[in-house]
N, C-alpha and C positions, 0 to 999 in steps of 0.2 A: 096478473103480478102486479104487486103494489110495492112504492117504498117510501119512507120517509122522503128522500130527497131523492130528484133526479139531476143530473146533469149529463148537460147535450154537449160533448164536444170535451176531446182525451189532450188538448194539449195544455201548456203550462197555467194559464187557467186554471181547464178542468181536473188536472189531476190535483191541483192545491184547493179546487171547491170541497171534492170527494175526498181526500185525506181530512181536511178540517174536519167536516160532517162524520166518517166515520171516527175519528179520534176520540169524537163526543158520542161516540156509542149509537150515530144514527146509521141506518141501513140506506146504504147508496146505491143507485142504478149509473154506472158510468156509461153512457152512450155514445160510440165511439164508430166511426165510419169504417178503420181499419186499427187492427193492432201497429200495423206501420204507422200511422198518424200520432202514437199516446207519446208526448211529450217531445215530441219531433224540434230538429232544429233547422229548421230550412234554411236558416240565413247564416248568421256568425258565429260559427261555432263558440262562442262567448258568454259569460254571465257576468254582470257587473259592466263598473264605468262610471264614470263623472256624473253622479244623483245615483244613479243606475245600483249602483255598488252600496250605497248607504239603505236603499228598496230593499234590496238580497237582506240586508242585514236584518230589516226593520221586518221584513219576513219573519226570518228566522228567530227573532226576541217574542216575535206572536205567537211565536208552535208551528210553521208553517215549513215547507219542505225542499224548497229552493234552493238555500245553503249549505242542506245535508249534501244535496248530490252533489249542487255543486264542487263543493271539496271532496267530497267520493271519488269524481272524475276528473280532476283540472289535470292537465297537463302546463300549464305553468301560472303562477300566481304575481300578479303586480299590484301597488301602492301605486295609485294617481296623483299627479301635485304634490309633491311633497316640495314642490318649493317656491308654492303658493300656503296659505292660512289653513288650518286644522278643517273648517268649515267647509273645506272643496275635499279633502281627502275621499279618497274614495278604493275600494277593492274592484280588481278586474278579472278575472280568472279565464284562460283559453282551455276550452274543455273537449274531452273526448264526446265528440255528438253522438258515437253507437252505444256508449259505455252509458251515457247518459240514459239513452231512452231505456235499454236494458235494464238500467237501476230500478228505474221506476216501474216499468213493466213488472219485473218481478215483485218488487214491495206492493202491486196492486192485486198480484193473483195470489201472493200469503197474508192478505188483509181479510179476515173474515164476514167485515161490514161491507166491502163492496163486492158488488157484482158484474163484469165486466160487458157490456151488451154491443156486440157486434151489430150491426144494423142504421137505418138511416131514420132518424126525426124527420117527420117532414110535417107536422103542425102540433097544434097545443090542445088540449083538452081544456074547453071553458065550462061554466057553471056559474051562472048569476054574477057574473063579471071578475070569477074567482077562475085561476089555473086548475087543475086540479088530476092533469097528467098529459100526455106525451104520445101523441100515436105515430107509431115507425112500420113501414115498409113491410118488416118481416113480422115483428112482432104484432104489430095492431095496438093496442091499445094498453098504456101503462099510467097507471095511478100514481099518484103522490102527495104527497102533502106540501112541499116544494118543489118548484122549476128550476135550477138556473141555466141558461143557457151561454155558454162559450166556445160558440162556432168559429173563431180566427178569421182564416183568411178562405176558407173552404163555401160558405154560400153565395152560390152562382157565380165561383171564381171562372175566370178567363188566364191562360197565362201566354202569352209573345212574347217572340222571339223573329224580330224583325215582321214580315206580312206570315208569319206562321199564326195561327192561334187555334188553341185549344180547350175542350171543354172540362175542366182539370183543378184539382187543386195543387198546393205545392209538391214539389220533387213529381208531380205526374201523377200522385193520389189519387181518389174517387173525390169529386166537389158533394156537395150537398144541394140537390136541385131544386128541392119546393119548399123548405124551409122561408125561405125570406117574400116569397111569393105570398106564405100563408101570413109573414108577420106583416106586410102592406096588407092584405085584404080586412087584416081583426082592426086596422085603423093605426099602427108603426109608420112613422117618418122616415124610411128610407136614407144610407149616402152610397155612394159609389165614391170608393176609395182606390189607392191602387199604391202596390208598393215592387222593392224587386230585387234582386240577388246576383250576386259576379259571378265568371265565370271561375269552376275551377281546375285546375293544372296537377299533372302526374309530377311527384315531387321529385323523382331521377332523372327529371328532364326541365331542373330548373338549375341557372348557376347560380350557387347561394354568394360563391368569393363577391362576386360584385353588386351585393348588397348590404346595409349596415344590420348588423346583428342587432338582435329587439331582447334582451335575456327578460328574465321575474325578476324581483325585488329579494334581495338576501335578507329577508328576516323571517319569523316563524308567523305565516299570515294564514287568516279562515275568517270564511262567511258565518264561522258558529258562535256561537258563545259559551255553548258545551262541546263537549265531545270532541275537541278540535281535532283537524286533520291535517298536516304538514305537507310537503314533497320538500326534499333537501332539495337548494339551486343546482347542487350536482343533476340533481336527475330530474329536473324540468324542460319541457322540451325548447329550442329558440323560437323565435318569429323573428321577422327580416324585415328589412322598412327598403321599398325601390320607389324610383319617381317615374311619374309620366312626363316626358317631352314635348318638343315643339312638333315632331313628326305623327308621334300619337296624337296629338289635336287636332291637324292636318288631316289624318285618318276621317277623325269622327265629324270634322266639319266639312267634307268632302263628301259624307253617307250619312249625314243627319237627317236625312231625307229619309232614310229607308227603318229611322227608328220607330218604333212603335208608338214613341211619347209624343213622336215629330209628326208621323205620318196620318195622325187623326184617329188611329185604329182606336186608341184607347181613351176613356169619358171617364173614368174617373180620377182622383186629386191626387197625387203623387207627396209624399212627406218633405214638409219644408226643410228639415234641417238634417236631411240623410238621403240627398240628391244625386238621381243617377250619372254617370261620368258626362254623359252628354249635355245633363243638366248644368251640372258644372262647367262645362267649357262653355255654354253659353251667357252663364249668371255673370262666372268670374273669367270673361276672357282675356281681363290683364295679366292674369298670372301665367309664368312660365310653367309649370307642372304644380302637378297634384300629388299627395301619397299617397302609396299603394302598398299595404301591409301582406308581408304574404304567411300565413296562420296554418299551422300544423290542424286536421279535422279531428284526424282519428287515430291510435297507435293502430287499429284494424284495416286501415285504407291507405294508400297511400295518393294521398289527392293535398294540396295546396288552396288554401279561402283566398281570393286575391280581393284583402276587403280595402275599399275605393272603387273598385273597377262595377261595380254595379250597371246593367245595362239592357239594353232590349233591341239591340244592334242584330242583322243579318249572323247567322253564325262566322260565313264568310271574311266580315268585315270584325268579327270579334276574334277570330285570325289575328288578323293583321294591326288591330290595335295592342295585344297581347305580346305579339312578337316584334314589335315597335319598343318595349322598355327593356331596360338594361336589365339584365339576368334574365329576361323570361323570351331570347330572342330563339331558342328550339322550343318552347313549354308546348307538351303536350296538354290540351284543354281535354279533359274527361268529360264536365258537366259543363253546356253551356250556359252563359247570364240568363236572362229570362225575368219578362214582368209578369207582374200577376195583379186584377183586379179583381174585386169582389164588392159582397155586399153589408153594408154595416147598420146597425140604427144610430141618431141622433141623439148622445147621449143624458141630452136637454128632457128627456121621455124620464128620467128615474131620478128618486129620491137618494138623496146621498147614501141612504143603505144599500141602494143601489139595483133596490126594488122596485119593477115598474110601476109610473102613477097611475095607470089605467089598468091594470090587473092586480090583485094582490095575489101574492104567493107567485112571482115570478121575479126574478131577478136575471138579469144581463152582468157580462164579465170580461174584459180580454178585446182582442182585437175587434170585436163585434160593437165594441162600445167607440170605436174611431180611435184607438191610440196602437203605439209601434211600440214594439219590442216584447221580450222574453219577459225582462223585469216588471214592466208595467201590467203586465197581463196577468201571470203570478200573483201580484198584490191585490189585485180584484177578484181574481180568484178566492183567497182566502177570508177575503171580507167580505165575498157575496155566501161565503159557505158559513161562517161565523155570524151570520146574518139572519141565514135562511135557520142557523140552530136556534139563536134567541127568537128568533119569531114562533116555532116551534113550543117553543119553555114558555112562552109569554111575556118575553122579558125584551127592555129597550135593546134597539140597536146601537150597535158600537160604529159612532161615528169619528170620528180622528179629526180632532182639527189641524188648518194651517202649522202649530207652532209646535204641534206631536210629534207629526210626522211627513215625511215625502210624499206619503199615501196619502194622505189626508190633504192635503198640495193637488195630488192628480186627482182625486178626485170630485174634488170641490172645482175644480176648473174645470171636469167634463162635463159634471151637473148641471152648473151654474153658466158656465159661457157658453156649452157646447162645443162642436169642433168644428173646421173647415176642412182641412186637412188632418192625416195619420198626426196625433198627438202626441210627441217627445216628451218626457221629462228630460228636464232641463236644471241645474241648478240658480242659475238666474230666475226661475218660475218660483223659487221661495223664498219671500219675503225675511224669513226668519231663520236664514241657511245656518247663522254662528250656531243655532239653537240644536241644530237636524244634523247632526255630525256622525261620523265613521261609526265615530270610540265610544259613545253614548245613547245609541236606539235601543238596549237593555233598559238605560236610567226613562227611558221615554214611555218604552211600551211593554214589557216585561210583565207589569201589574196587572195589566189586561189578560195577555197569554195565559196569565196563572190563575187569574181571577173567572175566565170561560172555563178552564178544564183542559188546556192544549200543553202549559206549562206545567210538571210536575212538583209536588213540594219538595223536593230534597234539592232540584236545580235551586228553584227558588229562595229556598232560606242558604245554599250557597253566595246567589248571588245579594242578600241584605245582609250577610255577616262581610262580603267585602266592602258593602256601602257602609259600613260602623267601622272596618277597618281605617277608609277611603277618609273618613271623616274624622275619628283621632285623628291620623297624619296630617292631614291639613291644622286641626290645634294643633299639634303640637309644632308645628310651623311658624303660627303665627306668634307663640308662645316662647320661641327660644331665639334669644340674643343671640347677636353676633359677634358680641363683645369678648366674651369670653375664649371664644375660638380664632386663635391665633395663624391657624393654620387656613381657614378660610378667606379672613384678613388678608393672610401675604398672598392668596392667590387671584382673590377678586377684590382686593380693596377694602375700606369701612364705610360707601355710602351708601349699604343696605342698613337696617335698622337688624331686620329678623332674618329667617330662614326663608320667610313667606315671600319676602318682599327681593330678598336676593334670588330665590327660581324663578322671579318675575321677568327677570336680564334674559333674551333669547340663547345666548350661548352657553348658561347654565342648565345642568341635568339634575336629576333628581339624586339619579344612584350617586352621584360625585358629593354629594354635600348633606346626604344621612346615612345611618351604620344601616349598613345591611342585612342586620339582626331585624333591624325593624320593620324592615322589606321583604322579608322572607316568605310572611303568608298571603302578599297579595301577588296577584298574578301580575303578567307585564300590561294584561291590559287596563288593570285595575293603574298599577305604574303611568301610565299612560294618560289615566283620564286625570289624576291628579296634576300631571304637568301642564294638560293643556288647562285645565278650569285655572290653575293659577295664572299661568301664562296671557289668558283670554279674559280675565278676572273682569276689568273694568270697561270692555264691550261687552260680556255677556250681560251684567247688570246693567248697561243701558239699554241692550235689546230686551229685556224683559218688563224694564219700563216703559218700554214704547209698548208692546203687549198688553202691558196691564189697560194702557190708557185704551186700547181700541178691545179688549173683552167685552166693554159695557154692551157693545153693539151686538156681539153674538150671544148675550143673553137674553137679549130682549125676541120673547117667542112673537114669531104670525101666523100664529096656529088659527086666531079669531078671526083674518079675514079671509074669508074664503071669494069675493070677487074684488078687482081692484079697480072694476070700470064703477063703481059706485063712490068712488074718492075721487069725488069734482077737482079737484086743485090737482090730482097729477095729471103729466104728462101724457097725452095720446101714447105715446114709446113706451112710456112706463106701464102704463095700463098693461098694453099687449104684452109686452115682456116677463110681467113681475106673474101674469095669467099664467103663462105657459110655463115658466120656472118654479112656481109657487113655492118661494123659499121660506125657510124652516124658519131663520132667526133675520133679524135687521141687518147682520154680520154678511152674511146671506146678500140679501138684496143690495148690499153696497156693493159687491163684488160684481155685480151682473153690469155688463158690459153698456151703456148710452141711461143709466141710471145717476140721475145726476144728486148733488146737495139737497137741493130744492125739494125733490121728490122724497129722499128720505125724511126730512124736519115735516111733508106732507102726515107720512106714515106711521112716522111719532106722535104727531099733535093728534092724528086721529085715535092711536089706543090711550092717551094718556085720556079723551076725552071720554073714552068710553069708561 
């Protein structure tokens, strides 16, 4: 067998990589341990959230799949952080996790460019430091021009519940036994990481009257920029909010020595920003309570997910701590929480294209790169798929900048700084977050999706027409004086010179000051863009000036420097880190931890002298 691209792993990174290549008419072999692991949602049955929801919008703008699947399978949709500025607004969908899996499986099976290979990839085929295929336990040698590893949390995975340990992947699925051993043997530095999941309880055993209702947002909200799908608020599922209490905390404190995390059984490093309930009690001992969101998993199964109670305590202790929470006193645990540790690679071994520095034609994407979360995985899979395609076509890789996308921030952080614990994308990681908004993912990225071939011409033309209408409307706002409009002066006063300056005021809405006929051709999304761009005009311009000042660093290529140890005036730490990271530009070098201004001056002087 032979393919253009082989993708190892069918999780959120794997399916994005496979579909990106297939949509570009490459023949793809998708190798997965079982059909049940395809697009599996083993943890929170949701897509999106702070920063993450913007990533899903970015995936859609580039032509990826996650937004389409999430919209098709949503149970509830929320717009988060609306009390704050537009720079941190984000969508979050509670999804039907079984329907989500089924959606992807059906799409794979009807795609003529994707072959589903149920097998275990145990090693890579190497020729002259180039990857030429994969060896599988049953299919044996499968050749390919490019290989993308998206093994998720399956490599040498072990699950933990108290002292119980099982060699298995998420949700008791088969793990990958040999691939990480092979990667280590051929020179990759591996990390041992850990994540976890909370108990699930039977819905009919929960007392929802004792909890706060958490409904969705009563707006038409969609991850997709085109072909949008909405669920009316009346048909959306409710989530609920409960709280731990001192009784809960005492149960955990009295039994914490039995937790796999605190007994010494787990060697992997857990996520800093998504701690287990045991970690919360230890690290935040002054807090009297912690939130527990009780969320539906699927219309097909009668279970609720207890977000906030991730744990590896023994089963009998999990029973006690769940029953100590108001509303869960009689809750029946259907699936117990567990911790899972697994092998990942240090992503500093990758180029910003996600291709391996050591072996050509080999890409890594998803949790194997040390990230956490479905959204972080999916965007990496999409970028790896795009860059594998571009490489086959002898074109330059697509490397998104930090001011272009959260995806750019994520990948730059991974390949420049590496990881010590599972990386979670946060708005605070993006220095240009006012530009990386939920509303403008298409403005930033649709052109790339179109140029590559993942966004079709009709959709792109519809977008460009909306842009012309937006530009025309903003020009109209600037030139239309308020002097002759007595109605608006009476309502808002005469302190504003024109409609543009009037719209800058937080209480003023575009629909209240412009004739409906003038807005009739604009989508709701375009109207929203106009409002945000006008109201945040000054802040956006200031951030753009800041970007322009530092862009010059990213324009200075370092490709001519092969060995930094030859730059005598560099610090020893700088030489070591620069030789390991091999930054592509001076801007990337600047972001490496431990690189000083003096080091940058030495590099610049060296280049200028040349």
